[in-house]
C-alpha positions in Angstrom: -18.6 259.1 -40.1 -18.1 260.8 -43.5 -16.7 264.3 -43.9 -19.3 266.9 -45.0 -18.7 270.1 -47.1 -19.5 273.5 -45.9 -22.4 275.5 -47.3 -21.5 277.9 -50.1 -21.8 281.7 -49.5 -22.4 284.4 -52.2 -19.3 285.0 -54.2 -17.8 281.5 -53.5 -15.9 279.9 -56.4 -17.3 276.9 -58.1 -15.0 274.9 -60.4 -16.5 273.2 -63.4 -14.5 270.1 -64.4 -14.9 267.6 -67.3 -13.9 264.2 -66.0 -15.7 262.2 -68.7 -17.0 263.0 -72.2 -16.8 266.2 -74.2 -19.6 268.7 -74.1 -21.2 271.3 -76.2 -19.6 274.7 -75.5 -22.9 276.5 -75.9 -24.4 274.3 -73.1 -21.4 275.0 -70.9 -21.8 278.8 -71.5 -25.5 278.7 -70.5 -24.7 276.7 -67.3 -21.9 279.1 -66.3 -24.2 282.1 -67.0 -26.8 280.5 -64.7 -24.3 279.8 -61.9 -23.0 283.4 -62.1 -26.5 284.8 -62.0 -26.9 283.0 -58.7 -24.0 285.0 -57.3 -21.2 282.4 -57.6 -17.8 282.8 -59.2 -17.8 280.0 -61.7 -14.5 279.0 -63.2 -13.7 276.4 -65.8 -10.9 273.8 -65.5 -7.9 274.5 -67.6 -8.2 271.6 -70.0 -12.0 271.2 -70.0 -12.3 272.2 -73.7 -9.8 269.6 -74.9 -10.8 266.5 -76.9 -9.2 263.1 -76.9 -11.1 260.4 -78.8 -14.4 260.1 -76.9 -13.0 261.9 -73.8 -12.8 265.5 -72.7 -9.0 265.5 -72.9 -6.4 262.9 -72.0 -6.5 261.1 -68.7 -3.6 263.0 -67.4 -5.1 266.4 -68.2 -8.6 265.5 -66.8 -7.1 264.1 -63.7 -4.8 267.0 -63.1 -7.8 269.4 -63.4 -9.9 267.4 -61.1 -7.1 266.9 -58.5 -6.3 270.6 -58.6 -10.0 271.6 -58.1 -10.5 269.2 -55.2 -7.5 270.4 -53.2 -7.6 274.1 -54.0 -8.7 275.9 -50.8 -10.2 278.8 -52.9 -12.7 276.4 -54.5 -15.8 275.8 -52.5 -17.5 273.3 -54.9 -16.8 271.2 -57.9 -19.6 270.5 -60.4 -19.0 268.2 -63.4 -19.7 269.5 -66.9 -21.3 266.2 -68.1 -21.1 262.4 -67.8 -20.8 260.0 -70.6 -17.7 257.9 -70.1 -14.2 258.3 -68.6 -14.2 259.1 -64.9 -13.1 255.5 -64.0 -9.9 256.1 -66.0 -8.9 258.9 -63.6 -8.9 257.0 -60.3 -5.3 255.7 -60.6 -4.1 259.3 -61.2 -5.8 260.8 -58.1 -4.1 261.1 -54.7 -6.6 260.4 -52.0 -4.2 261.4 -49.2 -3.9 264.9 -50.6 -7.6 265.2 -51.4 -9.0 263.9 -48.1 -8.5 267.0 -45.9 -10.1 269.4 -48.3 -13.8 268.2 -48.2 -16.0 270.3 -50.5 -19.2 269.9 -52.4 -18.9 267.7 -55.5 -21.9 267.3 -57.7 -22.8 265.2 -60.8 -24.4 262.0 -61.8 -24.4 259.2 -64.4 -20.7 258.5 -65.2 -19.8 260.6 -62.1 -21.1 257.7 -60.1 -17.6 256.2 -60.1 -16.2 259.4 -58.6 -18.9 259.4 -56.0 -18.0 255.9 -54.9 -14.3 256.7 -54.9 -14.7 260.0 -52.9 -17.0 258.3 -50.5 -14.7 255.3 -49.8 -11.2 256.5 -50.5 -11.6 260.0 -49.1 -14.6 259.7 -46.7 -16.6 262.5 -48.3 -20.3 263.0 -48.6 -21.0 263.9 -52.2 -24.0 265.1 -54.2 -25.9 263.3 -56.9 -27.3 266.1 -59.0 -27.3 268.0 -62.3 -24.3 268.8 -64.4 -23.7 272.2 -65.9 -23.1 271.4 -69.6 -26.0 269.0 -70.0 -29.8 269.6 -70.4 -29.6 271.4 -67.0 -28.5 274.4 -69.1 -30.7 273.6 -72.1 -34.0 271.9 -72.8 -34.0 270.0 -69.5 -33.7 273.1 -67.4 -36.6 273.4 -65.0 -37.3 275.2 -61.8 -37.4 272.1 -59.6 -33.9 271.0 -60.7 -32.6 274.5 -60.2 -34.2 275.0 -56.8 -32.9 271.6 -55.6 -29.3 272.3 -56.7 -29.4 275.8 -55.1 -30.6 274.3 -51.8 -27.7 271.9 -51.8 -25.2 274.6 -52.6 -26.5 276.7 -49.7 -26.4 273.8 -47.3 -30.1 273.1 -47.1 -30.8 269.4 -46.8 -34.1 269.2 -48.5 -36.6 266.4 -48.7 -37.7 265.2 -52.1 -41.5 264.7 -52.4 -42.4 263.0 -55.7 -46.2 262.7 -56.1 -45.8 261.4 -59.6 -43.5 258.5 -58.6 -44.9 255.0 -58.2 -45.0 252.9 -55.1 -43.8 249.4 -56.0 -43.5 248.1 -52.4 -45.1 250.1 -49.6 -43.6 250.9 -46.3 -40.9 253.0 -44.6 -37.2 252.4 -44.3 -34.1 254.4 -43.3 -30.4 254.1 -44.1 -27.5 255.9 -45.7 -28.2 256.8 -49.3 -25.8 255.1 -51.8 -25.9 254.4 -55.5 -26.3 256.2 -58.8 -26.0 254.9 -62.3 -26.8 251.2 -62.4 -24.2 250.4 -65.1 -21.4 252.0 -63.1 -22.5 250.3 -59.8 -22.2 247.0 -61.5 -18.8 247.9 -62.9 -17.6 248.8 -59.4 -17.9 245.2 -58.2 -14.4 243.7 -57.8 -12.7 247.1 -57.6 -11.3 249.0 -54.6 -14.3 251.3 -54.7 -17.0 248.6 -54.9 -20.4 249.9 -53.8 -21.3 249.1 -50.2 -25.0 248.5 -50.0 -25.3 246.9 -46.5 -27.9 248.8 -44.5 -28.4 251.3 -47.2 -31.1 252.9 -49.3 -30.1 252.0 -52.8 -30.5 254.6 -55.6 -30.4 253.3 -59.2 -30.9 255.1 -62.5 -29.8 254.7 -66.1 -30.3 255.8 -69.6 -30.4 254.2 -73.1 -30.5 250.6 -71.8 -32.9 247.9 -73.0 -35.0 246.2 -70.3 -33.1 243.0 -70.7 -29.9 244.9 -69.9 -31.5 246.4 -66.8 -32.5 242.8 -65.9 -28.9 241.6 -66.4 -27.5 244.3 -64.2 -30.0 243.9 -61.4 -29.4 240.1 -61.6 -25.6 240.8 -61.3 -26.1 243.0 -58.2 -28.3 240.2 -56.7 -25.8 237.4 -57.5 -22.9 239.6 -56.2 -24.8 239.9 -52.8 -25.3 243.6 -53.3 -29.1 243.4 -52.6 -28.6 241.6 -49.3 -29.0 244.1 -46.5 -30.5 246.8 -48.6 -33.3 248.5 -46.6 -35.1 250.3 -49.5 -34.8 251.0 -53.2 -35.3 254.2 -55.1 -35.5 253.8 -58.9 -35.0 257.0 -60.7 -36.3 257.8 -64.1 -34.9 255.1 -66.5 -34.9 257.4 -69.5 -35.1 255.8 -72.9 -35.1 252.3 -71.3 -38.7 251.4 -71.9 -39.8 248.2 -73.7 -41.2 248.5 -77.2 -44.9 249.1 -77.4 -45.5 245.7 -78.8 -43.2 243.8 -76.4 -46.0 242.5 -74.2 -44.2 243.6 -71.0 -43.1 246.8 -69.4 -39.8 247.9 -67.8 -41.6 248.3 -64.5 -42.6 244.6 -64.6 -39.0 243.7 -65.3 -37.7 245.7 -62.4 -40.3 244.4 -60.1 -39.4 240.8 -61.1 -35.7 241.4 -60.5 -36.3 243.0 -57.1 -38.9 240.4 -56.0 -38.0 238.8 -52.8 -36.4 241.8 -51.3 -39.6 242.9 -49.5 -38.3 246.4 -48.8 -39.9 249.7 -49.5 -39.4 250.6 -53.2 -40.4 253.5 -55.4 -39.9 253.9 -59.1 -40.0 256.8 -61.5 -38.5 259.0 -58.8 -37.3 262.3 -60.2 -33.5 261.7 -59.7 -31.9 260.9 -63.1 -31.4 262.0 -66.7 -34.9 263.4 -66.9 -36.4 266.6 -65.6 -36.6 267.4 -62.8 -33.4 265.9 -61.5 -33.3 266.5 -57.8 -30.0 266.8 -55.9 -29.5 264.4 -53.0 -26.5 263.8 -50.7 -24.9 260.4 -51.0 -23.6 259.0 -47.7 -26.1 260.6 -45.3 -29.1 259.0 -43.6 -32.5 259.3 -45.2 -35.9 257.9 -44.6 -37.7 256.5 -47.6 -41.5 256.6 -47.3 -42.7 254.6 -50.2 -46.4 255.3 -49.5 -45.9 259.1 -49.4 -43.3 258.9 -52.2 -40.9 261.0 -50.2 -37.2 260.9 -49.4 -36.6 262.7 -46.1 -33.0 263.5 -44.8 -32.4 262.5 -41.2 -29.2 264.4 -40.8 -27.6 267.5 -42.3 -25.7 267.1 -45.5 -23.2 269.9 -44.7 -21.1 270.7 -41.7 -22.2 273.6 -39.4 -18.8 275.0 -38.6 -18.5 276.9 -41.9 
């Protein structure tokens, strides 16, 4: 039984942290402006604007900011600035025993997948796969569906995702706890203390800037590691900039279908959870029903606690 965050109320503080790569300051400013326009007190982590090689500051600085935000009782939610690379480097610096009692809403995706896995397993938290503040959420990729979905999650509303433009790869219905995130990071979790646990789960996968053969390699890795055994359903998000060349003679959908063949579980592809727009917010760790025919992901339990 995972710990769930409380819903946010108007005026609550949201900390924006940068656990991974640097970001454009203008994008962050737009994201902060949007959060504040919704009635929240958005604050930025102390070292968020630092730069260290390809990271948003040193490991020590980023981990200190993240740890501080996660344990601070005045912070109601933590939203990541952007993904990229770097969150895995923070895990050895974080103190799970100090973080565990302070369950709060944590939102992000892509490289933040590693933090989702760690918070889920080391701290027992439900976390949220959703947009980040200094990415296209605040720029060209901003759209009303993304915003509405994130706001619903902040307010404690466990909303269904109906995706009429998604594709049914394997029909049927299945239910299970939702796990997953970025395919590359899920593969990299194997062999670590926060290795993804897919048994009895609905598996969410997404990625960006990966060639079809690399998607094939990662799905093959999951299968050979036993991570597709016991999966009850698969949700493939938008694999942005992963398509095969026009003259390749095959499509990414065909590659994915081949890699998942034999599972015989309900499967949808092109689901609006990923780097594209819209990017719906979903709760990782709670029970959902996947209806592949209706192209719908329906929560079967609340994502937030009801005791405030």
